[in-house]
TORVEXTI-266457 format. One record per residue (C-alpha): residue number from 1; residue in one letter; x, y, z negated. Coordinates in steps of 0.25 Angstrom, whole numbers, plus 2048, in hexadecimal, padded with zeros to 3 digits. Layout:
- NUM  A  X  Y  Z .
...
END
This chain:
- 1  Q  842  48F  0A5 .
- 2  E  83C  482  0AD .
- 3  L  842  47A  0A1 .
- 4  I  83C  482  094 .
- 5  D  82F  483  09D .
- 6  I  82E  474  09D .
- 7  M  831  473  08D .
- 8  D  825  480  08B .
- 9  R  81D  477  093 .
- 10  L  820  46A  08D .
- 11  Q  820  471  07F .
- 12  I  82D  46F  078 .
- 13  P  830  473  06C .
- 14  A  83B  47E  06B .
- 15  E  841  474  062 .
- 16  R  842  468  06B .
- 17  R  845  471  079 .
- 18  P  853  46B  07E .
- 19  R  85B  476  082 .
- 20  I  85D  47B  091 .
- 21  C  86B  478  097 .
- 22  P  86A  47E  0A7 .
- 23  K  876  478  0AF .
- 24  I  87E  483  0B5 .
- 25  E  87F  47E  0C4 .
- 26  K  879  488  0CD .
- 27  P  882  497  0CF .
- 28  Q  873  49E  0CD .
- 29  A  876  498  0C1 .
- 30  L  880  4A1  0BC .
- 31  T  87A  4AD  0C1 .
- 32  N  86D  4AB  0BA .
- 33  I  875  4A5  0AD .
- 34  D  871  4B1  0A4 .
- 35  G  863  4AC  0A7 .
- 36  I  865  49D  0A5 .
- 37  I  86D  49E  098 .
- 38  A  860  4A4  093 .
- 39  L  857  498  093 .
- 40  S  862  48E  091 .
- 41  Q  868  488  083 .
- 42  D  874  482  08C .
- 43  L  87A  483  098 .
- 44  M  882  47A  0A1 .
- 45  V  88D  47C  0AA .
- 46  A  88A  472  0B7 .
- 47  R  897  473  0BE .
- 48  G  892  468  0C7 .
- 49  D  889  46E  0CF .
- 50  L  88C  47C  0CC .
- 51  G  89A  479  0D2 .
- 52  V  892  476  0E0 .
- 53  E  88A  480  0DE .
- 54  L  893  48D  0D9 .
- 55  E  8A0  483  0DF .
- 56  L  8A9  47C  0D8 .
- 57  E  8B7  487  0D5 .
- 58  R  8AD  491  0CF .
- 59  V  8A7  486  0C4 .
- 60  P  8B3  48A  0B9 .
- 61  F  8AF  498  0B8 .
- 62  A  89E  496  0B9 .
- 63  Q  8A1  48B  0AE .
- 64  K  8A9  497  0A5 .
- 65  L  89E  4A1  0A9 .
- 66  L  893  498  0A5 .
- 67  I  899  491  098 .
- 68  R  89C  49F  092 .
- 69  K  88E  4A7  095 .
- 70  A  887  49A  090 .
- 71  K  890  49A  083 .
- 72  D  88C  4A9  082 .
- 73  A  87E  4A8  081 .
- 74  G  880  49B  078 .
- 75  L  87E  48F  081 .
- 76  F  883  482  07E .
- 77  V  88C  480  08D .
- 78  I  88F  473  093 .
- 79  N  899  470  09F .
- 80  A  896  467  0A9 .
- 81  T  89C  45D  0B3 .
- 82  Q  8A6  457  0B6 .
- 83  M  8AE  45A  0AC .
- 84  V  8B6  44F  0AB .
- 85  E  8B0  446  0B8 .
- 86  S  8BE  43F  0B8 .
- 87  M  8B9  437  0AD .
- 88  I  8AE  42F  0B6 .
- 89  E  8B9  427  0B9 .
- 90  C  8C6  42A  0B1 .
- 91  P  8C5  428  0A2 .
- 92  V  8CC  436  0A1 .
- 93  P  8C9  444  0A5 .
- 94  T  8D4  44C  0AD .
- 95  R  8DB  459  0AA .
- 96  A  8D1  461  0B2 .
- 97  E  8C5  45B  0AA .
- 98  V  8CC  45E  09C .
- 99  S  8CF  46B  0A2 .
- 100  D  8C2  46F  0A5 .
- 101  L  8BB  46A  098 .
- 102  Q  8C3  470  08E .
- 103  N  8C1  47E  096 .
- 104  A  8B2  47C  096 .
- 105  V  8B4  47A  087 .
- 106  W  8BB  487  086 .
- 107  D  8B1  48E  090 .
- 108  G  8A7  48B  083 .
- 109  A  89F  47F  08A .
- 110  D  898  478  07E .
- 111  A  897  46A  086 .
- 112  V  89F  463  092 .
- 113  M  897  459  09A .
- 114  L  899  44C  0A1 .
- 115  S  893  446  0AD .
- 116  G  896  43B  0B5 .
- 117  E  8A0  437  0AC .
- 118  A  897  434  0A0 .
- 119  A  88C  430  0A8 .
- 120  S  892  428  0B2 .
- 121  G  8A2  429  0B1 .
- 122  R  8AB  41E  0AC .
- 123  Y  8AE  424  09E .
- 124  P  8A2  42B  098 .
- 125  L  8A8  42A  08B .
- 126  E  8B6  430  08F .
- 127  S  8AF  43A  095 .
- 128  V  8A8  43E  089 .
- 129  Q  8B5  43C  081 .
- 130  A  8BF  445  08A .
- 131  E  8B4  44F  08B .
- 132  A  8B3  44F  07B .
- 133  A  8C3  452  079 .
- 134  A  8C6  45C  083 .
- 135  A  8BA  463  07E .
- 136  L  8BE  461  071 .
- 137  E  8CD  466  074 .
- 138  A  8C9  472  07A .
- 139  E  8C1  476  06F .
- 140  S  8CC  475  065 .
- 141  V  8D4  47F  06D .
- 142  R  8C8  489  070 .
- 143  D  8CA  492  066 .
- 144  L  8D9  495  06F .
- 145  M  8CE  49A  07C .
- 146  M  8CB  4A6  080 .
- 147  P  8BF  4A9  086 .
- 148  R  8C1  4A8  095 .
- 149  L  8B5  4B4  09C .
- 150  P  8B5  4C1  09A .
- 151  I  8AA  4C7  091 .
- 152  D  8A1  4CB  09F .
- 153  Y  8A0  4BE  0A6 .
- 154  F  895  4B9  0AD .
- 155  C  892  4AC  0B2 .
- 156  D  88F  4B1  0C1 .
- 157  E  89D  4B5  0C2 .
- 158  A  89D  4A5  0C6 .
- 159  N  896  4A8  0D3 .
- 160  K  8A0  4B1  0DA .
- 161  P  8A5  4AA  0E8 .
- 162  R  8AF  4A1  0E6 .
- 163  Q  8BD  4A5  0EA .
- 164  M  8C2  49F  0F7 .
- 165  D  8CE  4A8  0FA .
- 166  D  8D9  49D  0F8 .
- 167  S  8E4  4AA  0FA .
- 168  K  8E0  4B0  0EE .
- 169  R  8E2  4A3  0E6 .
- 170  R  8F0  4A5  0DE .
- 171  T  8EE  497  0D4 .
- 172  K  8F8  48F  0DB .
- 173  V  8F3  47F  0DE .
- 174  V  8FE  475  0DC .
- 175  A  8FD  46A  0E5 .
- 176  S  905  45B  0E3 .
- 177  L  90B  457  0F0 .
- 178  G  907  446  0F4 .
- 179  P  904  43E  0FC .
- 180  A  8F7  445  0FE .
- 181  S  8FC  452  101 .
- 182  W  90B  453  105 .
- 183  S  90B  44E  113 .
- 184  E  90D  457  11F .
- 185  E  8FF  457  123 .
- 186  M  8F9  45C  113 .
- 187  I  902  465  10E .
- 188  P  8FF  471  117 .
- 189  K  8EE  46D  114 .
- 190  M  8F2  46C  105 .
- 191  M  8F8  47C  107 .
- 192  E  8EE  47F  10E .
- 193  A  8E3  479  104 .
- 194  G  8EA  484  0FA .
- 195  T  8F5  47D  0F3 .
- 196  D  902  485  0EE .
- 197  I  90B  47D  0E8 .
- 198  F  90F  471  0EB .
- 199  R  914  466  0E0 .
- 200  L  91F  45E  0E2 .
- 201  N  91C  450  0D9 .
- 202  C  92B  44C  0D6 .
- 203  S  924  43F  0CF .
- 204  H  922  439  0DE .
- 205  R  92E  440  0E5 .
- 206  R  932  436  0EF .
- 207  G  935  431  0FC .
- 208  G  938  43F  101 .
- 209  D  92A  444  100 .
- 210  F  92D  451  0FA .
- 211  E  93A  455  104 .
- 212  R  92F  451  10E .
- 213  V  924  45A  108 .
- 214  Y  92A  466  103 .
- 215  P  92F  46B  110 .
- 216  L  922  469  115 .
- 217  I  91B  471  10A .
- 218  R  925  47B  10D .
- 219  K  921  47C  11C .
- 220  C  913  47C  11B .
- 221  A  912  487  113 .
- 222  A  91B  491  11B .
- 223  D  915  48D  127 .
- 224  M  907  48F  120 .
- 225  G  90B  49B  11A .
- 226  K  908  496  10B .
- 227  K  910  499  100 .
- 228  V  911  489  0FB .
- 229  L  919  486  0ED .
- 230  C  91E  479  0E9 .
- 231  L  922  473  0DC .
- 232  G  92A  467  0D7 .
- 233  D  925  45F  0CC .
- 234  L  930  456  0C4 .
- 235  Q  92B  44B  0C0 .
- 236  G  932  44A  0B1 .
- 237  P  932  441  0AA .
- 238  K  92A  434  0A9 .
- 239  F  926  42B  09F .
- 240  R  91E  41F  0A2 .
- 241  V  91E  410  09B .
- 242  G  925  405  0A3 .
- 243  E  924  3F9  0AB .
- 244  L  918  3ED  0A7 .
- 245  A  91D  3DF  0A4 .
- 246  A  911  3DA  0AB .
- 247  D  904  3DF  0AA .
- 248  P  8FD  3ED  0A5 .
- 249  I  8FE  3ED  095 .
- 250  D  8F2  3EF  08D .
- 251  L  8F4  3FA  080 .
- 252  I  8EB  3F8  075 .
- 253  N  8E7  402  06C .
- 254  G  8EE  401  05E .
- 255  D  8FA  3F7  064 .
- 256  I  907  3F7  062 .
- 257  L  910  3F8  06D .
- 258  D  922  3FA  06F .
- 259  F  922  407  079 .
- 260  A  931  406  07D .
- 261  I  93A  40A  086 .
- 262  S  93F  3FC  08F .
- 263  K  94A  3F5  08A .
- 264  D  94C  3EE  09A .
- 265  A  945  3ED  0A6 .
- 266  D  93E  3E2  0A1 .
- 267  D  938  3EB  093 .
- 268  N  92A  3EE  09C .
- 269  I  91C  3F1  096 .
- 270  R  916  3E3  090 .
- 271  P  90C  3E1  084 .
- 272  G  911  3E9  078 .
- 273  R  919  3F1  07F .
- 274  I  91A  3FD  087 .
- 275  T  928  401  08E .
- 276  M  92F  40D  095 .
- 277  K  93B  40D  09F .
- 278  P  948  413  097 .
- 279  T  948  421  09F .
- 280  T  94E  42C  098 .
- 281  E  940  432  098 .
- 282  Q  93A  427  093 .
- 283  N  944  423  087 .
- 284  A  943  431  083 .
- 285  L  933  430  083 .
- 286  V  935  423  07A .
- 287  K  93F  42A  072 .
- 288  G  938  436  06E .
- 289  C  92F  42E  068 .
- 290  K  92A  42D  059 .
- 291  V  920  426  050 .
- 292  G  913  42C  054 .
- 293  T  915  430  064 .
- 294  T  90A  42E  06B .
- 295  L  90E  429  07A .
- 296  L  904  42B  085 .
- 297  I  903  420  090 .
- 298  E  8FE  421  09E .
- 299  D  8F9  42F  09E .
- 300  G  8F2  42C  08F .
- 301  I  8EC  422  092 .
- 302  M  8F0  41B  087 .
- 303  E  8F7  41E  07B .
- 304  V  901  41A  072 .
- 305  V  908  41F  065 .
- 306  V  916  41C  060 .
- 307  T  916  413  04F .
- 308  E  924  411  051 .
- 309  K  931  414  057 .
- 310  L  93B  408  057 .
- 311  S  945  411  05F .
- 312  D  947  41A  06A .
- 313  T  941  410  075 .
- 314  E  939  408  06F .
- 315  L  92B  40D  067 .
- 316  K  91F  406  05F .
- 317  V  911  40D  065 .
- 318  K  904  40A  063 .
- 319  V  8FA  40B  06E .
- 320  I  8EE  417  069 .
- 321  R  8E7  414  076 .
- 322  G  8E9  40B  07E .
- 323  G  8E9  406  08D .
- 324  R  8ED  3FD  098 .
- 325  L  8FC  401  09B .
- 326  K  900  3FF  0AA .
- 327  A  910  401  0AB .
- 328  R  917  40F  0AE .
- 329  K  90D  417  0A8 .
- 330  G  911  423  0A2 .
- 331  V  913  429  094 .
- 332  N  911  435  08C .
- 333  V  917  43A  081 .
- 334  P  910  447  07B .
- 335  D  916  446  06D .
- 336  I  923  44A  072 .
- 337  E  92F  452  079 .
- 338  I  935  446  07F .
- 339  D  944  447  07D .
- 340  C  948  446  08E .
- 341  A  94C  450  09A .
- 342  A  93F  455  0A2 .
- 343  L  948  453  0AF .
- 344  T  94A  443  0B3 .
- 345  E  953  440  0BC .
- 346  K  949  43F  0C5 .
- 347  D  943  44E  0C3 .
- 348  I  952  454  0C4 .
- 349  E  952  44B  0D2 .
- 350  D  945  452  0D6 .
- 351  A  949  45F  0D0 .
- 352  E  955  460  0D9 .
- 353  F  94F  45C  0E6 .
- 354  L  942  468  0E2 .
- 355  L  94E  472  0E2 .
- 356  K  954  46E  0ED .
- 357  L  94A  471  0F5 .
- 358  D  948  47D  0FF .
- 359  P  940  485  0FE .
- 360  P  93F  484  0EF .
- 361  I  935  47E  0E9 .
- 362  E  92E  487  0E0 .
- 363  Y  92B  480  0D3 .
- 364  I  931  472  0CA .
- 365  C  927  46E  0C0 .
- 366  V  92E  465  0B5 .
- 367  S  926  45A  0AE .
- 368  F  923  459  0A0 .
- 369  A  92B  465  09A .
- 370  Q  92B  467  08D .
- 371  K  937  46E  08B .
- 372  A  93C  47B  092 .
- 373  Q  94B  473  093 .
- 374  D  942  46A  09C .
- 375  L  941  474  0A5 .
- 376  Q  950  479  0A4 .
- 377  E  955  46B  0A8 .
- 378  L  94E  46F  0B7 .
- 379  I  953  47D  0B5 .
- 380  D  962  476  0B3 .
- 381  I  95E  46E  0C0 .
- 382  M  95F  47A  0C7 .
- 383  D  96B  481  0C1 .
- 384  R  973  475  0C5 .
- 385  L  96D  477  0D5 .
- 386  Q  96F  484  0D4 .
- 387  I  962  488  0D7 .
- 388  P  960  498  0DC .
- 389  Q  957  49E  0D1 .
- 390  E  94E  4A2  0DE .
- 391  K  94D  493  0E1 .
- 392  R  94A  48D  0D4 .
- 393  P  93E  488  0D3 .
- 394  G  931  48E  0C8 .
- 395  I  933  481  0BD .
- 396  C  924  47C  0B8 .
- 397  P  925  475  0AD .
- 398  K  918  46A  0AE .
- 399  I  912  46B  09D .
- 400  E  90F  45D  09B .
- 401  K  913  45A  08C .
- 402  P  90F  462  080 .
- 403  Q  91C  465  07E .
- 404  A  91E  470  089 .
- 405  L  911  476  080 .
- 406  T  91A  476  074 .
- 407  N  928  47C  07B .
- 408  I  91E  484  088 .
- 409  E  928  491  085 .
- 410  G  935  48A  089 .
- 411  I  92F  482  095 .
- 412  I  92A  490  09A .
- 413  A  937  498  097 .
- 414  K  93E  48E  0A3 .
- 415  S  932  48C  0AC .
- 416  Q  92A  496  0B9 .
- 417  A  91D  48D  0B8 .
- 418  L  916  483  0AF .
- 419  M  90C  476  0B2 .
- 420  V  901  472  0AA .
- 421  A  901  464  0AE .
- 422  R  8F5  45E  0A7 .
- 423  G  8F8  450  0AA .
- 424  D  903  44D  0A1 .
- 425  L  901  456  097 .
- 426  G  8F3  450  096 .
- 427  V  8FA  444  091 .
- 428  E  902  449  087 .
- 429  L  8FB  455  082 .
- 430  G  8EE  44E  083 .
- 431  L  8E3  452  090 .
- 432  N  8DB  45B  087 .
- 433  R  8E4  462  084 .
- 434  V  8EA  466  090 .
- 435  P  8E0  472  095 .
- 436  F  8E2  47A  088 .
- 437  A  8F2  477  08A .
- 438  Q  8F0  47C  099 .
- 439  K  8E9  489  096 .
- 440  L  8F7  48B  08A .
- 441  L  8FF  489  096 .
- 442  I  8FA  48F  09F .
- 443  R  8FB  49E  098 .
- 444  K  907  49A  093 .
- 445  A  90E  498  09E .
- 446  K  906  4A4  0A7 .
- 447  Q  90B  4AD  09B .
- 448  A  919  4A9  09E .
- 449  G  917  4AC  0AE .
- 450  L  917  49F  0B3 .
- 451  F  90F  496  0BD .
- 452  V  908  48F  0B8 .
- 453  I  901  480  0C1 .
- 454  T  8F6  479  0B9 .
- 455  A  8F8  46A  0BC .
- 456  T  8F3  45B  0BC .
- 457  Q  8E4  458  0BE .
- 458  M  8DD  463  0C3 .
- 459  V  8D4  45D  0CF .
- 460  E  8D7  44F  0CB .
- 461  S  8CA  44B  0D1 .
- 462  M  8D0  44F  0DE .
- 463  I  8D8  444  0E0 .
- 464  E  8CC  43B  0E4 .
- 465  S  8C2  448  0E6 .
- 466  P  8C1  452  0F1 .
- 467  V  8BB  45C  0E7 .
- 468  P  8BF  460  0D6 .
- 469  T  8B7  45D  0CC .
- 470  R  8B1  469  0C2 .
- 471  A  8B9  466  0B8 .
- 472  E  8C6  469  0C2 .
- 473  V  8C3  475  0C7 .
- 474  S  8BF  47A  0B9 .
- 475  D  8CD  476  0B5 .
- 476  L  8D4  47D  0C3 .
- 477  C  8CD  48A  0BE .
- 478  N  8D0  488  0AF .
- 479  A  8DE  488  0B3 .
- 480  V  8DE  496  0BB .
- 481  W  8D7  49C  0B0 .
- 482  D  8E1  497  0A6 .
- 483  G  8EB  49E  0B0 .
- 484  T  8F1  491  0B8 .
- 485  D  8FA  497  0C3 .
- 486  A  8F8  489  0CB .
- 487  V  8EF  47C  0CC .
- 488  M  8F5  46E  0CF .
- 489  L  8F0  463  0D7 .
- 490  S  8F7  454  0D4 .
- 491  G  8F2  447  0D9 .
- 492  E  8E6  450  0E0 .
- 493  A  8F1  455  0EA .
- 494  A  8FB  44A  0EB .
- 495  S  8F4  43F  0EA .
- 496  G  8E4  442  0EB .
- 497  K  8DB  43F  0F7 .
- 498  F  8D7  44F  0F7 .
- 499  P  8E3  458  0F6 .
- 500  L  8DF  463  100 .
- 501  E  8D3  461  0F7 .
- 502  S  8DA  464  0EA .
- 503  V  8E1  46F  0EE .
- 504  A  8D7  475  0F2 .
- 505  A  8CD  474  0E7 .
- 506  E  8D9  47A  0DD .
- 507  A  8DA  485  0E5 .
- 508  S  8CC  488  0E5 .
- 509  A  8C8  486  0D8 .
- 510  V  8D7  490  0D3 .
- 511  R  8D2  49C  0DE .
- 512  E  8C3  49C  0D8 .
- 513  A  8C9  49D  0C9 .
- 514  E  8D1  4A7  0CD .
- 515  S  8C5  4AD  0D3 .
- 516  V  8C1  4AF  0C6 .
- 517  E  8CC  4B0  0BC .
- 518  H  8CC  4BE  0B9 .
- 519  R  8BE  4B9  0B2 .
- 520  V  8C5  4AE  0A9 .
- 521  L  8CC  4B3  09D .
- 522  P  8D7  4AA  099 .
- 523  A  8D5  4A0  08F .
- 524  I  8E1  4A2  087 .
- 525  P  8E8  4B1  089 .
- 526  Y  8F4  4AE  083 .
- 527  V  8FE  4A3  082 .
- 528  V  90A  4A5  074 .
END
């Protein structure tokens, strides 16, 4: 009313009066929302101070309530603060940020806002483009989403006391072990902070670390009277460019290059030629390519497309998105189902190690699962080792390729768990298509009775910061409301500066989300 009074005093004509947009930053505004809306034309969910005043974990539910209330009243709604915070320093958003953006659109927001990302960040143009692209993709599937709140919702619900009793938490926290977390001192602290499952990442299995840490986990859990599980994660096939002949090379948009399997040890990357080492998996990748196949390099930073296939080991490619190419950068090929075994020689060795652990490990993840047969390879190893049924770990495929979405029925039929592995899935499927795929995968797996883990970049900022961003907490809460059974930490727990705080942050966010999940309806009631 004070702003209206100023307009009255200045005799501003009605047709020239700006729209009034209250910023909801205080818990009291949730109680008094009807009166606020009555005098407004717009509304901003200002998550910065609201997260301080209301507490960070309670903001995602408040956001849903506020957007719905304002939209029901016909207001224009802006969702703001820390939406792509990482883009102050990085040219691409994290998985959590894209999830947060798209969930805001699906909740009904009319606008998403940039603060420091656009005002003082290093990548203001990229930040605008990232938000626009994420929102556009979310709008393309919005008609497939159901309303998330019941008809009897009210905004003051968000002012309920925060859930502090961790014994009531059902959603598990999976923590990846590494130098930051696997010491004799840290293991019990990680459990105390809220870790329910430790991930043994076989990509980094070396030097007897697993042999040391596995019995330590079991001993600490027994001593503390806690039920803590273990998950072994097989590396899977890795596709990387080879070594450099000299300095890194610049890939220029429009250039035509060779892309080939190395002919010999001296056939390394040089201007005009990109090579890969002749492994079984990489031979299968190049052989599977055809004219028009897209190859993504270094998590999609660079992109080339096949223009000519000279042989099963030699391609001509055109640079679509250039960059500076260094040695051993990853290669993804989203367009093809690569015709190679899911388990490499290293994976078989690692699987045999995991299957011989005593007591038995609870889960083994199969990376880059594309079809049911990929999981059968692990079952065959269990059969060969004559592992009794009661000692067999649950098989957990990591969904990282678009082909897995097509073949999901067969994959689920041979699985006891499922991981939505948003890292490579974001590269292969496209970052902005992951949040919708995540909802579909979680719902499909839950319908089949599987244990579901949502993974990758959930609290990525906590590698360097002791607290998560608003987007990360929103991502965690929405994963719970979508039905996930567990949320995972990768680098945050394995090598970050704040592993204990990362565990505690995930536990706190999912605990709070669970406390209101009876008031949040499924976005996708059923997946056929």
